[in-house]
C-alpha positions in Angstrom: -0.1 0.2 0.1 2.8 2.2 0.9 4.4 1.5 -2.6 1.4 2.1 -4.3 0.9 5.7 -2.2 4.5 6.6 -3.4 3.9 6.0 -6.8 0.5 8.1 -7.0 2.2 10.7 -5.1 5.0 10.7 -8.0 2.9 10.8 -10.7 0.8 13.6 -9.5 4.3 15.4 -8.8 5.0 14.6 -12.5 2.0 15.7 -13.9 2.2 19.3 -11.9 5.5 19.7 -12.9 4.8 19.0 -16.6 1.5 21.0 -16.3 3.2 24.2 -15.3 6.1 23.6 -18.1 4.0 23.3 -20.6 1.9 26.3 -19.7 4.0 28.9 -18.5 4.2 31.9 -20.7 7.9 32.1 -19.7 10.7 30.2 -21.6 12.0 27.4 -19.8 14.6 24.8 -20.6 17.1 21.9 -19.7 20.3 22.5 -21.6 23.0 20.2 -21.5 27.0 21.1 -21.0 27.6 20.2 -24.6 25.1 23.1 -25.6 22.4 21.5 -27.2 18.7 22.0 -25.7 17.0 18.7 -23.7 13.6 19.7 -23.1 12.0 22.9 -23.9 8.3 24.2 -23.0 5.9 25.4 -26.3 6.9 29.0 -25.1 10.5 28.3 -26.6 9.0 27.2 -30.0 6.6 29.8 -30.1 8.9 32.7 -29.2 11.7 32.2 -31.6 9.5 30.9 -34.3 11.5 27.5 -35.1 10.0 24.3 -34.7 11.3 21.7 -31.8 12.8 19.7 -34.1 14.9 22.5 -35.5 15.5 24.0 -31.7 17.0 20.3 -30.7 18.9 19.8 -33.9 21.1 23.1 -33.4 23.5 24.5 -30.7 21.8 26.9 -28.5 24.6 29.6 -29.5 23.5 29.5 -32.7 20.0 31.3 -32.0 22.1 34.1 -30.0 22.5 37.5 -31.6 25.7 38.0 -32.8 26.8 40.8 -30.7 26.1 39.1 -27.8 27.6 35.5 -28.6 30.8 36.2 -26.8 29.7 37.2 -23.4 26.9 34.7 -23.6 29.8 31.7 -24.3 31.8 33.5 -21.2 28.9 33.7 -19.0 27.9 29.8 -20.0 31.2 28.7 -19.0 30.7 30.0 -15.4 27.4 28.2 -15.1 29.2 25.1 -16.0 31.5 25.8 -13.5 28.3 25.4 -10.8 27.8 29.2 -10.5 24.2 30.2 -10.7 23.2 32.8 -13.3 20.9 35.8 -12.2 19.2 38.3 -14.2 21.7 37.6 -17.3 20.3 39.7 -20.4 20.8 38.5 -23.8 19.3 38.9 -27.1 18.2 35.8 -29.6 17.4 35.7 -33.3 13.7 34.5 -34.4 13.4 32.7 -37.5 12.1 35.7 -39.1 15.2 37.6 -38.0 13.4 39.5 -35.3 15.7 40.8 -32.1 14.1 39.5 -29.0 15.7 40.4 -25.3 15.7 37.5 -22.9 16.3 37.9 -19.1 17.9 34.6 -17.6 18.1 32.7 -14.5 19.9 29.6 -14.9 20.9 26.7 -12.4 23.6 24.1 -13.1 23.7 20.5 -11.9 26.7 19.3 -12.8 26.3 15.4 -11.7 23.6 15.5 -14.6 25.7 17.8 -16.9 22.4 19.6 -17.1 21.2 23.4 -16.7 17.8 24.3 -15.7 16.9 27.6 -16.7 13.9 30.1 -17.2 13.9 33.1 -19.6 11.4 36.4 -19.9 11.1 38.1 -22.8 12.0 41.7 -22.1 11.7 43.1 -25.2 8.6 45.2 -25.0 10.4 46.8 -21.7 14.0 47.0 -23.9 11.9 49.3 -26.4 10.1 50.9 -24.2 13.8 52.0 -22.7 15.2 52.7 -26.1 12.1 55.1 -27.4 12.4 57.0 -23.7 15.8 57.4 -24.3 15.2 58.8 -27.8 12.5 60.9 -26.6 14.9 62.5 -23.5 17.6 62.9 -26.5 15.1 64.9 -28.8 13.9 66.9 -25.8 17.3 67.7 -24.9 17.8 68.7 -28.5 15.2 70.5 -28.9 15.6 72.6 -25.6 19.2 73.3 -26.8 17.9 75.0 -30.0 15.3 76.8 -28.5 17.7 78.2 -25.8 20.0 79.2 -29.0 17.4 80.8 -30.5 16.2 82.8 -27.6 19.5 84.4 -27.1 19.6 85.1 -30.9 16.7 86.7 -30.9 17.4 88.8 -28.1 20.5 89.9 -29.1 19.3 90.6 -32.7 16.9 92.6 -30.8 19.0 94.7 -28.5 21.1 96.2 -31.0 18.3 98.0 -33.0 16.8 99.6 -29.6 20.2 100.7 -28.3 20.4 102.3 -32.1 17.0 103.9 -31.5 17.8 105.0 -27.8 21.1 106.4 -29.0 18.9 108.6 -31.9 16.7 109.6 -28.8 19.8 110.7 -26.9 21.0 112.8 -30.1 17.6 114.7 -30.4 17.5 118.4 -29.2 14.1 118.7 -28.0 14.7 122.0 -27.3 14.4 122.5 -31.0 10.9 120.8 -31.1 8.3 123.7 -30.5 5.1 121.1 -31.5 3.9 119.9 -27.9 2.2 116.7 -29.7 5.5 115.8 -31.0 7.5 116.2 -27.8 5.2 114.0 -26.1 5.5 111.4 -29.3 9.0 111.6 -28.7 9.2 111.0 -24.8 6.4 108.2 -25.4 8.9 106.4 -28.1 11.6 106.8 -25.9 10.0 105.6 -23.1 8.8 102.7 -24.9 12.3 101.5 -26.2 13.7 101.7 -22.8 10.8 99.6 -21.6 11.4 97.2 -24.0 15.2 97.3 -24.0 14.6 96.4 -20.0 12.3 93.6 -20.7 14.9 92.2 -23.1 17.6 92.2 -20.2 15.6 90.5 -18.0 14.7 88.0 -20.6 18.4 87.1 -21.1 19.1 87.0 -17.3 16.0 84.5 -17.3 17.7 82.5 -19.6 20.6 82.6 -18.0 19.5 81.7 -14.6 17.4 78.5 -16.0 20.7 77.1 -17.9 22.6 77.3 -14.7 22.0 74.2 -12.5 19.3 75.0 -10.3 19.9 72.4 -7.3 19.9 72.4 -3.7 23.4 72.6 -2.3 24.0 71.2 0.8 26.9 69.2 3.2 26.5 65.5 2.4 28.0 62.5 4.3 29.5 60.4 1.7 29.1 57.3 4.0 25.7 57.7 4.7 24.6 58.2 0.8 26.3 55.1 0.1 24.8 53.4 2.6 21.5 54.4 1.2 22.4 53.2 -2.1 23.5 50.1 -1.1 20.6 49.6 0.8 18.5 50.1 -2.4 20.5 47.4 -4.5 21.1 45.1 -1.6 20.0 42.0 -3.4 22.3 42.8 -6.7 25.3 43.5 -4.6 24.5 40.1 -2.3 23.8 38.0 -5.3 26.7 39.0 -7.4 29.5 38.6 -4.4 30.6 42.0 -4.7 33.1 42.9 -2.6 33.1 47.1 -2.1 35.8 48.6 -0.2 35.5 52.4 1.0 38.4 55.1 2.2 36.6 58.5 2.7 39.7 59.4 5.3 40.5 62.1 3.1 37.5 63.7 3.7 33.8 62.3 4.7 31.6 65.2 3.8 31.4 67.4 0.4 29.1 70.3 -0.5 27.1 69.0 -3.4 23.5 68.0 -4.5 22.7 64.5 -2.5 20.4 63.1 -5.5 23.6 63.7 -7.7 25.8 62.2 -5.5 23.7 59.2 -4.9 23.1 59.0 -8.5 26.7 58.8 -9.1 27.4 55.8 -6.3 24.2 53.9 -8.2 25.8 54.0 -11.6 29.7 53.4 -10.5 28.1 50.0 -8.2 25.7 49.0 -11.1 28.0 49.3 -13.9 30.7 47.4 -11.9 28.5 44.9 -11.3 27.2 44.7 -14.5 30.3 44.8 -16.6 32.4 42.7 -14.4 34.3 39.5 -15.9 32.2 36.5 -16.0 35.1 34.4 -14.2 35.4 36.7 -10.8 33.2 38.6 -8.2 33.4 42.3 -8.6 35.8 44.3 -6.3 34.7 47.9 -5.8 36.8 50.5 -4.4 35.2 53.9 -3.5 37.6 56.5 -2.2 37.7 60.1 -1.5 40.8 62.2 -2.6 41.8 65.9 -2.4 43.7 67.1 -5.9 45.0 70.5 -6.3 44.2 71.0 -2.6 
């Protein structure tokens, strides 16, 4: 009876696994250390557009986008050395030639010479990021062009106005006997002076807007770095990064806090992202005085 119960339980487990494997929308596969697929779920074929026979017959690397092939092969070698792979992003080519972005999590089983992996299609996310970056670049360029146009327009208008004011200064109003003419000259002079002041105010405002309008304060480097490390704790832990700090030269700076945290964040995430596949990143952050 116990044996029968165990068999039934095993069958149920296999059924649940197969059911999950087959209905998952994510890319699930089992790959061998020889570089070929051993088992794939339907989502793989649906996403890449190849038949299961085509996917099993060719090396996995043949489906990888050429620009990502080298880093993919290097990363795979680390997986074969029993190093789990987390959040690795690369591109694959579909049968129709379309590029798709995948984010991988892979767990090796050296005793079986197999890698169990799951990948999420992040193509849409990457396209949104690309569109956002393109939009920001376009807006930045438009803003620069508008600023240049504003400066040019203000400069072009200042010259004739200054000339007008110079002409008014040369007019001898004592020789003008007609009261209406005197009043008209005075109105034109006053209007020109007001227009000049308006242009000057506009130019001052443009210069002020171009300057970095940020809040400057005294910032503790250790505290700011700690806040950033807390926000990416899982990334640092998973990458096994070693982070060394030395702020003995100076611990505080007068700067914008958001900017300094952004600098730390970019430094850390890029160091982890672009580290060599065969070693944990060692990141050193220190303060140093130059020309002090």
